[in-house]
N, C-alpha and C positions, 0 to 999 in steps of 0.2 A: 303281478305284486301291488303295482303301482297306480291299479285302477282304483278312483273316487269308490269307494262303498257306502258312505254314509254320511249326511249332512245334518246336524242340530242347529238348530235356533233357538234363542229366550234373551230376553231382556233383564235389566235391574236397573233398580235407582241404587246409586255407587255414592251419593251421599257427600255434601260438599262443606267443609269444614268453616269456610270461609267465605259465605256470597258476598259479590257485589254489585256492582252497579255500572252501567257503560251507555253511552247515549240512548240506546232506545230500548233498553230492559233492565231488569234486574234477575241475577242467575241465585237460583239455592235448592235447584235439583239437578239432578246429571243422570238421567237416564241414557242408556246406551244399550244397542242392541249386539248381539253376539251370535258368531259363525264357528260352529266348530267341524272343520271337513277330515271326515276318516281316513285312511285309503285302506285297502286291503292289508297292506304289509301294518298295518296297524300307526303308522306315522299319522299325526295330527296338527292339522292345522289351525292356525288362531284367526281369525278375524273380527274388526268392531265398529261401530257408527253411529258416532252424534250429530244428524242434523242441525244446521241454523236456518231454520224456517223462513226467518227476515232475511235471511242471503239467498238463498238459492229455492225455496218454495216448497220443502221437503221437513215435514214433520215425522218425529219419532213415531208412529203409529202407521204411517203412510211408506215408512222404513219398512218394517215390520212384513205390513199385508204384501209388499214387494219381495220378501222374504219368506213368504206362503211356501211350505212343501211342494208343494205343487207347481208354482213358477222352478223349481228347482230342480227337477226330471231330468231336465235338459241334461246336470251333470251328473248323472250318476252314472257309475262306469266307464268313465271318461277317462282316459290316460294325463296324470297329473304331469307327464312330458309333450304335453300337448300346450302348456302355461299360454302361450302366446295367443294361439286360438281360441283357447277357453275364456282368457280375460276380452279378448274380442266380441266373443259374444256375450258373454254379460254386458256390456258396453253399447250393443246394441238391441236388449231382452229391457234395460231398466234406464233410458233415456233420461228420464224423468227424476230420477232416486239416486242422487252418488253417493250419497252417504251408505246405503244396501251396495252398490257396488262397489263402493270402499272394503266393505267389511267381505265382501264375498272376494275381491282382488288383493286385500289383505291377505285371506287364508291361504285361497290358492297361493303365492307366493312364496308363504311361509311353508305349507306343505314340501311347494318344488325343490326349495332349496335344503329343506334337510334331507329330503332322498339325493340330494346330492352333497349331503356333507358339509356345506358350509353355507355360513350365513348370509344374509341376501344381499347385505352392502359386498359383499366380496365377488358375490353373480351382478351385482351393478356393476364394480372397480370402482374399490374402496380408494378415494383420493384424500378423504379426512378422517383423521384419526380422535382431534377432541374439540368441544368449542361450548365455551360458556351461552348457556341460556338466560333470556331474560326471565325476571319471573315478573309478574303484572299487579300491579296497585290499580284498583276499579276506580270509579269515580268517589271523590270523597273532598273533604275540607281541608285547609291545609294544616292543621293539628293532627289528622287523622292520617294524609299522607305520611309527614313525615315521622308517624309512630307506626306504620307499617312498613315503610322504606328500612326507616333502624333496625326491625325482626328481621326483613330480608336479609340486611346485611351483616346480622349479627348470624345468618344461618351460611352463611360465605359467598351468598350471589352481589356478583358485581354490576350485574347489568338490569335496569328497573325499567320496565316500559309501564307509561303514566299514561290510563285514559282519559282523557278530552272530549269536548264536541261539547259540553250543555252551554258555558257561560264563558268567552275568551278573554274577560279579566280576572276571575276567577284561572282559566285553566296557565294563564300566564304569571301570577301570584305563585301558584304551587310551582310551579318550575323553576323561578325565581330562588324561591324556599329550599328546595331540593338542592338545590347547586349550593349556595352560599353555606347550610348546615354540613351536606357530606363533602363538596367540592370535588377533586378529582378524582375522588379515590370509586365515584360510580360513574358507568356508562349511561347516560339517559335514552331512551326512544319515547316517542308519544305515537296514541291512535284517536286518532279523531272520532272516527268512527261513522265519517260523512256528514259529521255536525257543525263543517264549516263553507260558508261563499267563500268565493274567489278571492276576495277582500278581506276576509278575516283571514285567510290561511297568508295571504302576501305579509297583510300586519303582523302575524305571530311569526312566521319567521325570521321577520325582521327584529323584531323585541326579544327577540331569542336567541340570536346569531351569536353574541359571545355569551352563552350557556352550553356551547356545543352540543347542542342537540342530534343524535346520530344521524336521524331518520322521523319523518312525520309520514304514520299510514294511515291513508285513505282520507284524508281531511274530506273532499267534496264528494257528493251524492255519486252512489256509484254509476249512475247511467251520463255523468257529467264528464263525458270521454274530453270534448271538445275545448269545457272549460279547464280543463286540467292541462289540456296542449296549450293552452294560451297563456297559464304561466309564465313567469320565467323562467329560462333555462336552469339557473342553480339553485333555482326553488326545486323544479320539476327532478333534478338527479337525484334529492334527498326523499323526493316523493315514494312511497312502498303504495303498490298497487294491491288490495284487498278485494273489498266488496265487486272492484272492478273487473276482475280476473278471477274467474271462474271456469272456462276450459282454455284448451291450448287453442284452439279460435279467437279467443280473446286478447290470447297471450300476441297474437298476429295483428291483432285491430289496434293494439295499444303502441304498435311503432310505429305506424303511419298514416296522416303524411309525416307526421315526425312521432318519437318517441314522447309517450306522455307521462313517463313516470321511468326513473332510473332504477327501480328496485320494483322484482313481482315477489309477491308474498303467497305461495303455494299452501296451500292446506287441504288434504288429501282428503275431507269432507265435502268440501267446493267440486273437484274435480273429480273426484271416483276411485282414487287410490293410487297406487305407485306408477299404473301402466302410465295413467294419464298425466300423472304429477310429470314425471320422469321426461313428459311431450314437451312439458312446458319449460323445463327444466333444457330442452335440446334445443329450442326455440332460443331460451337467454341467451344459449352459452356462445349462439351462431349471434345474435345482438347486438354481446358484449353488456346483457342486463344481470345485473348483482340479482344473488335470490336471497329471500328471507323466509323461512318455512317457518309456520305458523299452524293454529290448531284450535278447536272449539275446547268444551269442558270434554276429556275422550280418557277411557280405560289406557292404561298404557301400553295395552297389545298396538291400537291403532297410531300412539305415539314414538311406540319403538319403531314400526315402519314409517313414521314420517323421517325421524333419525337417520333410519337407514337411507333413506333415499337421499335425501339433503347432503351425507357425507359419499356420496357416489357420483357428483358435483364440485369442479372446478371452482363453479360461478358459485358458492352459499356462501355468502358474507357473515349471515346474522340466524340467529336460532331462537324459535320464540316457544320452546314446548316444554310448557309448562303445567300443560292441561290435567294431567292426573296429579300432582302431586298437594292438591288439598284435599282428594278424596277419602272418604272414610270408609270406604268396603270395596278393595278392587277386583274383580275375579280371577283376576293371573297376578304373577309376580317374574321376576328375573328383565330379560329386554333390555335392558340398559342402567350405565353404574353412573352416576350422580355425585360427583362430591367438589365441593366448594363451590358449588354451582355448573359445572362443567360436566357436560354431558359426553359420554364413550359408549360405545356399542359392547354388548358384551359377546367373547369367539365363542360361539356356540350356534350350530348349524339351527337355518332358519332366521328365526326372531329372538328364537333363545330364552320361549318364554314357559311356562309352565301355569297348571290350571291349580289355583289353591282346594 
């Protein structure tokens, strides 16, 4: 009764109420791939994926090609209680398709923990019960930045992540104004999306140090690991590696010969789902690296999975899981509770999701 009976795959544009710009693109469309795994006992596990081609080299069409029914035959008839073996085989079969792996990996975990009758986070080991998520402001001028910040604060968010990386002077001006206008009532983080040089990163850090910016996400190009290591230690400790950190192997590479970043940003769409995300989290645990769980523009299906992973690691200090908040039409509901910017998991089996 716990064998996989059927796998359904489809895609949808979920829409975006708030198009935004980051250092290398403008986002105005949110297409996701969806996976529905049905067991013989009627349990349905849901998964979703939305790759960032710029980061992982996979686009959504490639995700859907990987998820073609002919490629998924190896899962039909398999017992969901073989979870670890199944996720291993998914990882082996789709090495170049992390979003396809993520969608399958999430759906398998959802179905498995539903058969156990417990939330996924409890299967992993729940360490955290709730945490504020940041909400993200794209690259805008000062006036638009302040307007959007005011709107988010009015909605109850107290943590803002600001996209930077196109113009250092304008970036600094935006951060100064945000702190001037809103004072200590907000927590500020920034994401330069690989837009800075080493000298610009150092300049930004020292000129904004008094603003108490919590972390600086990926200021340097993804492959500039040695340049990251060359930064002063006090700066490296607040650097969050994002595009430089895709796989567990990358997590190890960033540690030796000396730590390149004090924070790891884990995205399920980069690494390929909970099974790989948890491996990165375990490496961070052993190395004393803090965790920052992020996302692309994603259905709340995969956002919920990331939240369950995040709350299962004591190294998790930050979450940026706002990727579903501005969608026009998601395909599912449930999953998590968001109140005054604070996220918590729903106490239902699996991911606590249902299709609309």
